[in-house]
C-alpha positions as CSV (number, residue, x, y, z in Angstrom):
1,X,0.0,0.0,0.0
2,X,2.1,2.9,-1.3
3,X,0.6,6.3,-0.4
4,X,2.4,9.5,-1.1
5,X,2.1,11.6,2.0
6,X,4.0,14.6,3.1
7,X,6.0,13.5,6.2
8,X,5.1,16.6,8.2
9,X,1.3,16.1,7.6
10,X,1.6,12.3,8.3
11,X,3.4,13.0,11.6
12,X,0.7,15.5,12.6
13,X,-2.1,13.0,11.9
14,X,-0.3,10.1,13.6
15,X,0.7,12.2,16.6
16,X,-2.9,13.5,16.9
17,X,-4.5,10.1,16.6
18,X,-2.2,8.4,19.1
19,X,-2.1,11.2,21.6
20,X,-5.9,11.7,21.4
21,X,-6.5,8.1,22.1
22,X,-3.9,7.6,24.8
23,X,-4.3,10.9,26.7
24,X,-8.1,10.8,26.7
25,X,-8.4,7.1,27.5
26,X,-6.0,7.5,30.4
27,X,-7.9,10.5,31.6
28,X,-11.4,9.2,31.2
29,X,-10.6,5.8,32.6
30,X,-8.8,7.3,35.6
31,X,-11.6,9.7,36.3
32,X,-14.2,6.9,36.0
33,X,-12.3,4.9,38.6
34,X,-12.1,7.9,40.9
35,X,-15.7,8.9,40.8
36,X,-19.1,7.3,40.1
37,X,-20.6,10.5,38.7
38,X,-21.3,10.0,35.0
39,X,-21.9,13.8,34.6
40,X,-18.4,14.5,36.0
41,X,-16.8,11.9,33.8
42,X,-18.5,13.3,30.7
43,X,-17.8,16.9,31.6
44,X,-14.2,16.3,32.3
45,X,-13.8,14.2,29.1
46,X,-15.3,16.9,26.8
47,X,-13.3,19.7,28.4
48,X,-10.1,17.7,28.2
49,X,-10.6,16.7,24.6
50,X,-11.5,20.2,23.5
51,X,-8.6,21.9,25.4
52,X,-6.1,19.2,24.5
53,X,-7.0,19.2,20.8
54,X,-6.7,23.0,20.7
55,X,-3.4,22.9,22.6
56,X,-2.0,20.2,20.4
57,X,-2.9,22.3,17.3
58,X,-1.3,25.4,18.7
59,X,1.8,23.4,19.7
60,X,1.9,21.9,16.2
61,X,1.8,25.3,14.6
62,X,4.4,26.8,16.9
63,X,6.9,23.9,16.7
64,X,6.6,23.6,13.0
65,X,7.0,27.3,12.6
66,X,10.3,27.1,14.6
67,X,11.4,24.2,12.3
68,X,10.6,26.3,9.2
69,X,12.5,29.2,10.6
70,X,15.5,27.0,11.4
71,X,15.5,25.3,8.0
72,X,17.9,27.2,5.8
73,X,17.7,24.5,3.1
74,X,14.0,25.1,2.3
75,X,13.1,21.4,2.8
76,X,10.0,22.1,4.8
77,X,7.3,23.4,2.5
78,X,4.3,22.2,4.5
79,X,1.5,24.6,5.3
80,X,1.6,25.5,9.0
81,X,-2.2,26.0,9.2
82,X,-2.9,22.7,7.5
83,X,-0.6,20.9,9.9
84,X,-2.3,22.5,12.9
85,X,-5.8,21.7,11.4
86,X,-4.8,18.0,10.9
87,X,-3.5,17.8,14.4
88,X,-6.6,19.3,15.9
89,X,-9.1,17.1,14.0
90,X,-7.1,13.9,14.4
91,X,-6.8,14.5,18.1
92,X,-10.5,15.5,18.4
93,X,-11.6,12.4,16.4
94,X,-9.4,9.9,18.3
95,X,-10.2,11.6,21.7
96,X,-13.9,11.0,21.2
97,X,-13.4,7.2,20.8
98,X,-12.9,6.5,24.6
99,X,-15.5,9.2,25.6
100,X,-18.5,7.9,23.6
101,X,-19.1,4.7,25.7
102,X,-19.6,6.9,28.7
103,X,-22.4,8.7,26.9
104,X,-24.2,5.4,26.3
105,X,-23.4,3.2,29.3
106,X,-23.0,3.5,33.0
107,X,-19.5,4.3,34.2
108,X,-18.5,0.6,35.0
109,X,-19.6,-0.7,31.6
110,X,-18.4,2.5,29.8
111,X,-14.9,2.1,31.3
112,X,-14.6,-1.5,29.9
113,X,-15.9,-0.5,26.5
114,X,-13.8,2.6,26.4
115,X,-10.6,0.7,27.1
116,X,-11.5,-2.0,24.5
117,X,-12.4,0.6,21.9
118,X,-9.2,2.6,22.5
119,X,-7.0,-0.5,22.4
120,X,-8.6,-1.8,19.2
121,X,-8.2,1.7,17.7
122,X,-4.6,1.9,18.7
123,X,-4.0,-1.5,17.1
124,X,-5.8,-0.5,13.9
125,X,-3.9,2.8,13.7
126,X,-0.6,1.1,14.3
127,X,-1.4,-1.5,11.6
128,X,-2.4,1.1,9.1
129,X,0.8,3.1,9.9
130,X,2.9,0.0,9.3
131,X,1.1,-0.5,5.9
132,X,1.6,3.1,4.9
133,X,5.2,3.3,5.8
134,X,5.7,-0.3,4.5
135,X,7.2,-1.6,7.7
136,X,5.9,-4.7,9.5
137,X,2.3,-3.7,10.0
138,X,1.5,-6.3,12.7
139,X,4.6,-5.3,14.7
140,X,3.7,-1.6,14.3
141,X,0.1,-2.4,15.6
142,X,1.4,-4.3,18.6
143,X,3.9,-1.5,19.4
144,X,1.2,1.2,19.3
145,X,-1.1,-0.9,21.4
146,X,1.6,-1.5,24.1
147,X,2.7,2.2,24.2
148,X,-0.9,3.4,24.4
149,X,-1.8,0.7,26.9
150,X,0.8,1.8,29.4
151,X,-0.7,5.3,29.6
152,X,-4.1,3.8,30.2
153,X,-2.7,1.7,33.1
154,X,-1.2,4.9,34.6
155,X,-4.7,6.5,34.5
156,X,-6.2,3.5,36.2
157,X,-3.6,3.5,38.9
158,X,-3.8,7.2,39.6
159,X,-7.6,7.0,39.6
160,X,-7.6,4.2,42.0
161,X,-5.2,5.9,44.4
162,X,-6.9,9.2,44.4
163,X,-10.6,8.1,44.5
164,X,-13.0,10.8,45.7
C-alpha cells in the first residue's frame, strides 16, 4: 500500500490520533475509577478533549514554525495551518473514541468498552501506519497498542489511588 504523503502532515495525523486516544483514555478511565458521577466523567472528558486538541494544534503550529525558521535548506514546505488543522481534528476524532461509551453506558460498563475501543483503535492505527510506511504492519500495531496501553494503566492506577 504505497501512499504518497507529506511526512510533516503524516506526523501530525499520527501524533494527533495516538495522543488523542492515549491521553483521553488514560484521563477518562482514571476519572471513571475515581468517581461514580457520570456527569463529572462526561464533563471532564469533553473539556479535556477540546482543550487538548486546541493545545496540540497550537503546539503543532508553533513547533513547525520554529522548524521552518531554522530550516535554511527550504526542505519544509508544508502549510503550518494545514498541519495544525490536521493535528486538531485527528486528536479530536481519536479523543472521542474513549468518551462515547460513557455517553451510552453506566461508568463501569463504559470504562470497559472505552478501554477496549481505545486498544482496538490503537491496534488498527498502528497496523495502518505500518502498511503506509511499508514496515511490518503487525509489529507496528502491537507496538502502538503497548505504548498506548501503558498510559491507560497509569490512568487506572492514579484514579484508584486518588478516588473521591
